[in-house]
N, C-alpha and C positions, 0 to 999 in steps of 0.2 A: 675255491669252488671247482669241483671236478665235473665237467660235462663232456659229452662226445662232441667232436667238432667236425664240421663238413670236410675240411681239408684231409681228414684221416679216412674218409670213405671213398669207395669206388662207386661212382655214380653212372658209369657207362650203361646205357640201355635201361636205366631205372626211371621210374616215374617219381619226380621230385616235387613236393608241395612246399612252397616257400611262403611264410607269413612275413611280409615286409611292412614298413610304415611309410605309406605314400600320402599321409594326411597333410597335403601341401596347401598353402594359401592360394586363393584364386580371386580374380576381380569379378565384377558384376556380370561380365560376359562369359565367365567360366574359364578364362585364360589363366594358366598357372603363372604366378608372379615370382615365385622363388622355388627352385627345384633341388635344394640341397638334400632333402630326404630321398629323392629318387636317385640322385647320384651316389648317395651313401650305400645303396643296395646293389650297385653295379658289380662290385667284385664277386659277390656271391652268385649273382645271375650269370655273369660271364664264365665263372668257373664251371658251373653246371652245364651251360651250353657248349663250351669248348671241350668238355669231357664226355659229350654224347648223351646227356640226360634229356628226358622229355620234361620240360619245365612248366609248372603251373605256379603262378604267384598271385596272391591276393592281399588286400589291405582294407582298412576302413577309410572313410573320407567324410568329414563333417559329422553331423549328429542325425542320421536318418531314423525313420520309424521302422521298426522291424516288420517285415512282411510287405513292405511297399518300397518301390524304387522311384523316387522323384527325379526329374531332370537334373536338379542341382546336386544329386547324390551320386551320379554316375562317374565311373572311373575312366570314361572315354578320353578326357584330356590327358590323363596319366598314360593311357595306352599310346596316344600319339607322341607324347614327350619321350616315353620309354623307347619307342621305335626309333626316334631320332638319335637317342643316345647310344642305342645298341646297333644302329645302322641295319636293322632288319625289321620286318613287319611284326607287330604284336597284336594278335587277335583278341578282342574282348568277348568273353563268354558270359552270357546271362543265364540264370536258372541252372547253375552248375552242380548243386549239391548232390543230386542223384546221378551224376555222370552223364552219359549220353553225348559227350564231345570227345574228339580225338586230338591227341597231341603226340607228334612223332619225336624221336630222338633228335636233338639239335634244334628243336622248335620250342617257342615260348608262347604261352597264352596267359592273359590277365583275366582272372576270375572276378566278376563284378563285386562291388562293395560288400564285404562280408558282414557288415553290421545290418544289412537289409534282411539277413536270414533269421527266421524265427528261432529263438533259443541261443543266439550268439552271445548276447550280453549275460545271460543267465548260465552260461557254460553248460548247455544241455548235453548230456551224454549221448542221447539219441542223434543229435546233429553231429557231434564230434565223431561218433562211430561211422556215420555216413561219409564224412570227409576223409577219415582215415583210410577208407576202402579205395579212395582215389589214387593213393600213392604207395610207393615202396619205401620212401624216405621223407620224413617231415623235417623241415628246416625252419627254426625260428630266427629271424633276422630283424625283429622289431623290438629293440630294447625299449623304445619309448612307450610301449604298452606292457612291459614286463611286470608292472605292478598290478595288472588287471588279470583276473582269472576268467577268461572268456573261451568260447569254443575253439577259436583259431589260435589262441595263445597258450592255452592250457589243456583243454579237453582232448583235442586231437593228438597231443603229445603222449597222452596215456595209452592211446589205442593204435597209433601208427606202428608198422613193423619196426621202424628205426626212427628215433627222434634225436636231433642234434642242433647245435648252435651254428648259425651262419657266420661269415667273417666279421660282420659288424657287431653282432651280439657277442661273439667270442672276444673281440677286442675290448668291448665294454666290460665284460666280466674280468678280463685280465687286468685292465687299468684300475678298476675299482678295487679289486683284490689287492693289487700292488700298493695302492694308496692307503687302504684301511686295515687290511688283514696282516700284512707283514711290511709296514712302511720303513723306509730309511729315516732315521731321526736326525734332527728334531722334526716332528710332524706339526705343521702349522695349518690351521683351518681358518678360512675367512668366510664368515656367515653374515650377510648384510641384507637389509630389506626394510620395508616399512614397519612390520609388526613382529614383536617377540612371539605373539600367540600363534602365528602361522608356522614358526620355526622352533617352537619351544622344545619339542621332542628331539629335533636334530641337535639343538644346542646341548641338551642334557646328555644325549648319546655321545657326542663329540667330546664333551667335558671329561668323560671317562677315559678318553683315548689320546687326545692331542697334548702337545707340549705348550702351544700358544694358541689361544682362541681369539682371533681378531673379529670384533663386531663392528658393524657400520650402519649408517642410515638411522631409521627410527628405532632399530634395535639398540644401537649404541646410546641413543638418548635415554632409553629406559634404564640402561646400565649406569649412565651418568647420574640419573635420579637416585638410583640405589646407592650411589657413592656420595650422596649428599650435595650434588651440584645443582645449580639453578639452570633450567633449560628454556626459560621464557615460554613462547608459544610454539615450541618445537613439537613435531609429531612424536608421541610416546604413549606408553600404556602404564600409567601409574599403578593400576591394579595388579601389575605383574612385577612390581619392584621386588617382592619377596622371592619370586622365582629367579630373578636376576641375581639376588643375594645368594640363593642356593647354588646356582651354577658357579659363581665366583668362589664359593666355599669348597665345592667339589674340586675345582682346579687348584686352589690353595693347598688343600690337604695332600694333593699329589705332587706338590712342588711345581705346579704349572701356573700359567698366568693368563689373565684377560687384560691386555694392554689397552687402556682407555684413552681417548683423546686428551691432549694437553692444550691444544688450541683448535679453534673451529672457524669456519666461514659462515657468517650470519647475514640475513637480510630480513626485510619486513614482509616479503611476499615471495612466492615461487612464480617467477615469470621471466621472460627473455629480457625485460627492461629492468629487472631488479639489480641493484648494486650490492655486490658482496663485500663484507668487511671482515678482515681477519682479526680475531680477538682471542685472548686467553680464555680457557674454559671457565675461569673464575670471573670473567667480565661479561658474561652473557646477560643482555638486558631483559627487562620484563616482557617486552613485545618482540624480541628477536626470535627468528626461526633458524635453527642450525640446519644448514643445507649441504655441508661438506666438512671434512676434517681440514685442519690448517696445515701449513707447510712443515712445522716442527713435528706434528703427529705423522704426517705422510712420510717424512724422512725416517722417523722411528720405526714405522711399519715396514718401510722398504729395507731397513737394516735387518729386521727380523726375518723377512723373506729371503734376503741375500744369504743368510746362514742356515736356511731350512734344508732338510734332506728331502722332504715331501711337502707339497702344497696342495691343499684342496680349496677351490675357490667357488663360492656361490653367493653372488650379489655384489653390486657396486657400493662404495662407501659414501657416495653423495649423489646429488641430482645431476649425474654426469651428462645428461642430455643437453643441459645448458652449460656453455663453456665456462662461465664464471663460477660454476660449482662442480667442475669436472677435474680440478687439479689433483685431488686426493686419489680418485680412481685412476687417473692417468699415471701418476707416480707408482701406484700399486701395480698397475698393469705392466709398466716398464720394468719394475723390480722382478716380477714373475717371469717376464720375457728374458731377462738377463741372468736369472738364477740357474745355478748348476743342479738344483734339486729337481725331482720328478714333479711336474705340475699337472693337475687334473682340474678341469673347469666344467661347470654345467649350470643350466638354468637360463631362461629367456633373456633376462636383463644382463646377465653375465656375457652371454653370446653377443648381445648388442654392444657391450663395452669393448669386447675383444675386437669386434668389427670396426668400431669407431677409432680405436687406437692402433689398428693394423698389427696385431700381435699373434694372429692365428697360427702362423708358421712357427712361433716360438713357444707355444703351449704344447706340452708333450701329448696330452690327450684332451679333446673337447667332447664331452658326452652329448649324445643326440637326444637323451631322454630327460624331460623336465621333471614330471612327477616321479618317474622311476628312479631318477638320479637322487632326488630328495629322499625318497623312501629308503633307498640303499644307505644314504648317510644317516638316516634315523636308526639303522640297524635292523630294519624289517626284512623278513624273507620275501623275496619277490616271487609270486606264484609261477610265472613262466620259466624262471630259472630253477626254482625248486623242483619242478616236474622233470626238467632235463637232467638235474643231478640224480633224481630218483631213477630215471631210465638208465643213466650211466652206471649206476650201482647194480643194475639188473634186477 
């Protein structure tokens, strides 16, 4: 994917409009409880400020109603936190679409919640053109929203004098391209989660590309059903057995593989008090629930990962939040951490597993985008990236 990048531009004295993703979690009092997304935008913001740009940055927060700004929708807590991280004041500007505010070179202002503007979600050209007039350079640094065509993620990029990717967006594009467009082989994908239905298109898309497709969680149970195994009361989707067959057939025709569990950890309930029992996949009882892969399977998967050239990881292979069902995901995480292959991980549960097993520094790239990451894996064109590619072509 060829896009113009911020690092290649001279921003001195220019008005730079940055679309960031500051959609951070807050407590009932409005205090930010986790600021990773704000920190992720700092390289782009600092580059612009240190090189003499007049910086305007905006983001969405929550799910506001267009045309009205409620107290819970304000970016004021973000302005405060951003000011602390940048060690300089960050002024919050309301009603900014028509201009009327000043920002000097070396100064930064935060433009109030962009989803409160009428026409934002519908990608209004009228709104996008007004916003484009505010700047000399438009920078998209919000990969987490790249799958949405909205006025601040797509429309403005059509009309701004220059449109480019910020450091975070650029890094996401490079990592995803490296993993899927020109990967070092073998390419191994781990796709796990509760339902095949939510990741069916991803599984089909990856089946055409990868050398090994590791499935886990409820998805693996559906594949086990397709393989004629009994799964007791385990979470699965029997109506999608034919789809699982089709995916395995695609892989088989290509000489690729879907390695299924040979042993599993079962219990009669999902709870902190449940006792896990390790059994062969052929010994699952009528009322057992499969809640993790067993040690033999975990060792087999770890060996596959150890020999991979590229690893794409989306989803834990068991109920890792409970220690008695975390063994499979822990071994898989350790294998990824120690692998010489290029590793790319994304998705909320995956990030939680990475945090739990303390391997963040050992994963080559951790994607900040949930939905955008998944849609990229599906092979979909992401509107916010597509428009940057279009502008780069001239």
